[in-house]
C-alpha positions in Angstrom: -12.2 -15.2 -0.6 -11.9 -18.4 -1.9 -9.7 -21.0 -1.3 -8.3 -23.6 -3.5 -5.9 -26.9 -3.6 -2.6 -25.9 -2.5 0.4 -26.1 -5.1 3.1 -27.4 -2.3 1.7 -29.4 0.5 0.1 -27.4 3.4 0.5 -24.4 1.5 -2.3 -21.5 1.6 -3.6 -20.8 -1.5 -6.2 -17.9 -1.8 -7.7 -16.5 -4.8 -9.1 -12.6 -4.2 -12.3 -13.7 -6.4 -13.6 -16.2 -8.6 -12.8 -15.7 -12.4 -11.7 -17.5 -15.3 -7.8 -18.8 -15.1 -6.8 -17.2 -18.4 -6.4 -13.4 -17.9 -9.1 -11.4 -19.6 -8.5 -8.0 -21.5 -9.3 -5.0 -20.6 -11.6 -2.6 -21.7 -8.8 -0.8 -23.9 -7.9 -4.4 -25.2 -4.6 -4.4 -23.4 -4.1 -7.7 -21.4 -3.3 -6.9 -18.1 0.4 -7.8 -16.5 1.1 -10.3 -14.5 3.3 -9.6 -11.5 4.3 -11.9 -9.0 6.1 -10.7 -5.9 8.4 -13.6 -4.4 9.3 -13.2 -0.6 11.1 -16.0 1.3 9.6 -16.6 4.6 11.9 -15.7 7.9 14.6 -15.8 5.2 17.6 -15.8 7.7 16.3 -17.9 10.3 14.9 -20.3 8.1 18.5 -21.0 6.3 19.8 -21.3 10.0 17.2 -24.0 10.6 18.0 -25.6 7.2 21.2 -26.0 7.9 21.3 -26.9 11.5 18.6 -29.9 12.4 18.6 -29.0 16.1 17.6 -25.8 15.6 14.0 -27.0 13.9 10.8 -26.6 15.5 12.6 -23.7 17.6 12.4 -20.4 18.3 15.7 -18.7 16.2 16.7 -15.4 16.4 19.1 -14.3 13.9 21.4 -10.9 14.8 23.7 -9.6 17.6 24.5 -11.7 21.0 21.7 -11.8 23.3 24.1 -9.9 25.7 25.0 -7.4 23.1 24.0 -4.1 22.2 22.7 -5.0 18.4 19.4 -5.7 16.9 17.4 -8.7 15.9 17.7 -9.4 11.9 15.5 -12.1 11.6 13.3 -14.0 13.8 11.8 -17.7 12.8 8.2 -18.1 13.1 8.4 -20.0 16.4 9.8 -17.0 17.9 7.2 -14.3 16.3 4.0 -15.3 18.9 6.7 -14.1 22.1 6.6 -10.8 19.9 10.3 -10.8 18.5 10.4 -8.6 15.3 13.1 -7.9 13.2 14.8 -4.6 14.0 13.8 -4.8 17.7 16.8 -4.4 19.9 18.6 -7.7 20.9 18.0 -6.9 24.4 14.0 -7.0 24.5 14.2 -9.8 22.3 16.2 -12.0 24.8 13.7 -10.7 27.5 10.6 -11.8 25.4 12.1 -14.9 24.3 15.0 -16.1 26.7 14.8 -19.5 25.5 15.3 -18.9 21.8 18.3 -20.0 20.1 20.6 -16.7 18.9 22.5 -17.0 16.1 24.8 -14.6 14.7 24.3 -13.0 11.0 25.9 -14.9 8.4 25.7 -12.4 5.5 27.9 -14.1 3.0 26.0 -17.4 3.4 22.3 -15.6 2.9 23.8 -13.5 -0.3 24.7 -17.3 -1.5 21.4 -18.5 -0.9 19.7 -15.4 -2.2 22.0 -15.5 -6.0 20.3 -19.2 -6.2 16.8 -17.8 -5.9 17.3 -14.9 -8.3 18.7 -17.2 -10.8 15.5 -19.5 -10.4 13.5 -16.4 -10.9 15.4 -15.7 -14.3 14.7 -18.9 -15.6 10.8 -17.8 -15.9 11.0 -14.3 -16.8 14.0 -11.9 -17.7 12.3 -9.1 -15.9 13.1 -9.7 -12.3 13.6 -7.0 -9.7 15.0 -7.7 -6.5 13.8 -5.8 -3.8 16.1 -7.1 -1.0 18.6 -10.2 -0.3 14.9 -12.1 0.2 12.2 -10.7 -2.2 11.7 -9.8 -5.6 9.4 -8.6 -8.4 8.9 -11.2 -11.2 7.1 -10.0 -14.6 5.5 -13.1 -15.8 3.4 -11.2 -18.8 3.3 -13.1 -22.0 5.4 -16.2 -20.1 2.0 -19.0 -20.9 3.4 -21.0 -24.0 6.6 -21.6 -21.5 4.9 -22.4 -18.3 1.3 -22.5 -18.5 -0.6 -19.5 -16.8 1.0 -16.7 -14.5 -0.6 -18.9 -11.4 0.8 -22.1 -13.0 4.4 -20.4 -13.3 4.2 -18.8 -9.8 3.5 -22.8 -8.5 6.4 -24.0 -10.3 8.5 -21.2 -8.7 7.5 -22.1 -5.4 8.2 -26.0 -5.8 11.6 -25.3 -7.5 12.7 -22.7 -4.9 11.8 -25.5 -2.2 13.3 -28.4 -4.3 16.5 -26.4 -4.9 17.0 -24.3 -1.4 15.1 -26.5 0.9 13.2 -23.3 1.6 9.7 -22.4 1.5 8.5 -18.6 -0.3 5.2 -16.6 -0.3 3.9 -15.2 -3.3 1.4 -13.0 -4.8 0.4 -12.7 -7.8 -1.5 -9.6 -9.5 -1.4 -6.8 -12.4 0.5 -4.5 -10.6 3.7 -4.6 -8.2 2.0 -2.7 -5.2 -1.1 -5.4 -4.9 1.5 -8.3 -5.4 3.4 -7.2 -2.6 0.4 -7.0 -0.2 -0.9 -9.9 -1.3 2.6 -11.8 -0.6 2.2 -10.7 3.1 -1.2 -12.0 3.9 -0.8 -15.7 3.7 3.0 -16.4 5.5 4.4 -18.5 5.7 4.7 -20.7 2.3 1.4 -19.0 1.1 0.3 -17.8 -2.7 -2.5 -15.1 -3.0 -3.8 -13.9 -6.2 -5.7 -11.0 -6.8 -7.6 -11.0 -10.5 -7.2 -8.2 -12.5 -10.1 -5.7 -11.8 -10.5 -6.4 -8.2 -7.8 -4.4 -6.5 -10.1 -2.2 -4.8 -12.2 -4.7 -3.2 -9.2 -6.8 -2.1 -7.6 -3.5 -0.7 -10.6 -2.3 0.9 -11.0 -4.2 4.2 -7.3 -4.0 4.9 -5.8 -1.8 7.6 -4.4 2.0 6.1 -0.8 0.7 7.5 -0.6 -1.9 4.7 -0.1 1.2 2.0 3.3 2.1 0.9 4.1 5.3 2.5 2.1 4.9 5.5 4.2 4.7 8.7 3.3 4.9 12.4 3.3 9.2 12.1 1.1 8.8 8.7 -1.2 6.3 10.5 -1.9 8.3 13.1 -2.4 11.5 11.2 -5.2 9.6 8.9 -6.6 7.7 12.1 -7.5 11.4 13.6 -9.3 11.9 10.2 -11.3 8.5 11.0 -9.5 6.5 8.3 -8.4 3.0 9.6 -9.1 1.3 6.6 -8.1 1.4 3.0 -11.6 1.1 2.2 -12.4 4.1 4.1 -9.5 6.0 2.4 -11.1 4.6 -1.0 -14.7 6.8 -0.3 -12.9 10.1 0.6 -12.9 12.7 -2.2 -8.9 12.8 -3.6 -8.8 16.3 -3.4 -9.5 16.5 0.4 -6.5 14.3 0.7 -5.0 16.3 -1.7 -5.7 19.4 0.6 -4.2 17.6 3.8 -1.4 15.8 2.6 -0.4 17.0 -0.7 0.8 15.0 -3.5 1.6 12.1 -1.0 -2.6 12.2 -0.2 -3.3 12.0 -3.6 -0.7 9.2 -4.3 -2.3 7.3 -1.4 -5.8 7.5 -2.6 -4.3 6.1 -6.0 -2.8 3.1 -3.8 -6.2 2.8 -1.8 -7.6 1.6 -5.2 -4.7 -0.7 -6.5 -3.4 1.6 -8.8 0.4 1.3 -9.6 1.8 1.7 -13.4 5.4 0.9 -12.3 7.0 -1.4 -14.5 9.1 -4.7 -13.3 12.8 -3.0 -13.7 15.7 -5.5 -13.9 19.2 -4.8 -12.4 18.3 -1.4 -10.8 20.9 0.6 -9.2 20.5 0.3 -5.7 18.9 3.1 -3.7 21.9 3.4 -1.3 25.0 1.5 0.3 25.6 1.7 3.9 27.5 0.3 7.0 27.0 0.8 10.4 28.2 -0.7 13.8 26.6 -1.1 17.2 29.5 -0.7 20.0 29.2 -3.1 23.0 29.4 -0.3 25.2 28.0 3.3 24.6 30.8 5.5 22.9 32.1 8.7 24.2 35.7 8.6 22.6 35.9 11.3 19.3 38.7 9.5 18.1 36.7 5.9 18.3 33.6 7.5 16.3 36.2 8.8 13.5 38.1 5.7 13.5 34.9 3.6 13.1 33.5 6.2 10.5 36.6 5.9 8.3 36.0 2.1 8.3 32.7 2.4 7.5 33.6 4.6 4.7 36.5 2.3 3.3 33.9 -0.4 3.0 31.2 1.2 1.7 33.8 2.8 -1.3 34.7 -0.8 -1.9 31.2 -1.7 -2.4 30.8 1.3 -4.8 33.6 0.3 -6.8 32.6 -3.3 -7.2 29.2 -2.0 -8.4 30.8 0.3 -10.6 28.6 2.9 -9.0 29.2 6.5 -7.9 27.5 8.3 -5.0 26.1 12.0 -5.2 25.2 12.0 -1.2 26.6 11.0 2.1 24.2 10.4 5.2 25.7 9.8 8.6 23.5 7.9 11.0 23.8 8.0 14.8 22.0 6.7 17.6 22.4 8.0 20.8 21.6 6.0 24.3 19.1 4.9 24.9 17.5 4.5 21.5 17.5 7.8 20.2 18.1 8.2 16.0 19.7 11.1 14.1 20.7 11.2 10.6 22.5 14.0 8.6 23.2 14.3 5.0 25.2 16.0 2.7 25.6 16.5 -1.5 28.2 17.1 -3.7 30.1 15.8 -6.9 29.5 11.7 -7.1 32.4 9.7 -5.9 33.7 6.2 -5.0 36.1 7.5 -3.0 36.7 6.1 0.5 38.9 8.9 1.8 36.3 11.7 0.1 33.3 9.9 1.7 35.2 10.1 5.0 35.8 13.7 4.8 32.0 14.3 4.1 30.7 12.1 7.0 33.4 13.7 9.4 32.5 17.1 8.3 28.4 15.9 9.4 30.0 14.6 12.4 31.5 17.7 13.5 28.9 19.9 12.4 27.2 19.8 15.6 28.9 18.5 18.6 27.8 15.2 20.0 27.5 15.7 23.4 26.0 12.0 24.3 27.2 8.5 24.5 26.7 6.7 20.8 25.5 3.9 20.8 25.3 3.2 17.2 27.0 4.9 14.1 26.7 4.5 10.7 27.4 5.8 6.9 25.3 5.6 3.8 26.0 6.4 0.3 23.2 7.5 -1.5 22.1 9.2 -5.3 24.1 6.6 -6.9 25.1 6.7 -10.6 27.5 5.4 -13.3 31.2 5.7 -11.7 33.2 8.3 -13.9 30.4 10.6 -13.9 31.9 13.4 -11.5 34.4 16.2 -11.4 35.9 15.4 -8.3 39.2 14.7 -9.9 39.8 17.8 -11.1 39.3 19.2 -7.8 41.6 16.9 -6.1 44.6 15.8 -8.0 45.2 13.2 -5.6 42.0 11.4 -5.8 42.9 9.6 -9.4 46.1 8.3 -7.5 44.0 7.1 -4.9 41.4 5.6 -7.1 44.3 3.6 -8.8 45.6 2.2 -5.5 42.0 1.3 -4.3 41.2 -0.7 -7.4 44.9 -2.4 -6.5 43.7 -2.9 -2.8 40.1 -4.2 -4.2 42.1 -7.2 -6.5 44.2 -7.9 -3.5 41.2 -8.2 -1.1 39.4 -10.4 -3.8 42.4 -12.6 -3.9 43.5 -12.8 -0.1 40.1 -11.7 1.8 39.1 -8.7 3.3 41.5 -6.8 5.7 44.6 -7.6 3.7 45.6 -3.9 3.0 43.6 -1.2 5.1 44.5 2.6 5.4 47.1 2.9 8.8 44.7 4.7 10.6 42.7 1.8 11.2 45.4 -0.6 12.3 45.1 -1.4 15.8 47.4 0.1 18.3 50.1 -1.8 19.8 50.5 -1.9 23.7 53.3 0.3 24.6 52.9 2.8 21.7 
């Protein structure tokens, strides 16, 4: 790899191979795509450090209370040398880095900043595919006359994000989404890695197999048992052998090992799922509390479905049992955005197998999303149409007066003496 001058002061910029600045056509005369993956650096924690000067330069952990039972949502780069990572139990993070500043999650603030960043990306291309609140793919193909080469465009994107939000972003630029994503992760924070079209296999070869999509802890062990620890080793394996051992997944991994990914950048895509979950302060053994919490989750998810214009055909129940054992159960049915119907399906899953151990966390998610109004539930449940109309009234009241203005009676707190 060769280093070149950085577009932002102190920003690492790496080019995977020396090549002409302008993209070249392949053997078929088709110009390679230019796809950037823009990934904000320690997004939640960086926002808190930006807004609270006293936190700058200090380890910052965003998530639950350090004396609570939740997980780490984000850790600043100052906290990471201590071993703190996102999704880690907050109690472990507190043991690893007790002197860190622990900050509660402010999702509304993070979403506002996310919208600002996505707005910047849309200024550079209509093809922007948000992956999450802090990352997105941008197809810069054909934008040369507006912003110069794709590399120039990515440099401009990083500068604008820094100037307008005070936050740094890392980026990867390649001919496809997978390689761009991998590239964006290699020089954090505030990095820019460019992989020239045709150089994907060499770029990926030295990286560990865990960099491949679909290779988690279990798959990495299975591949390791076969002697595969780097992507380059996987490249040298016959595709047929991987197919026989792992089926279609093995063949897909072989393609990814060479950096093959034909998926387009899809703007305004339908999210894969919408969910809600809660970690209890004390392990829950009360079935009534589990049901009430599940109903609240169902109403919250239903409201988000209606806001997005979606219906869900699949409901998943998530249970984390003490000390840290997670189970999921799912059911499919007619698409719905009705909170009561979501709750009924999740409750059936909860009651299908009796929970005999204390529950640390309970969650509900809706997936297999599609446009609303596609299901036949109204024909099966005459009350569903009335509930839908009532829900939309509640949505309008919530938008005007705030969350919790109108809630189902079952979610009202019990008054003393009742």
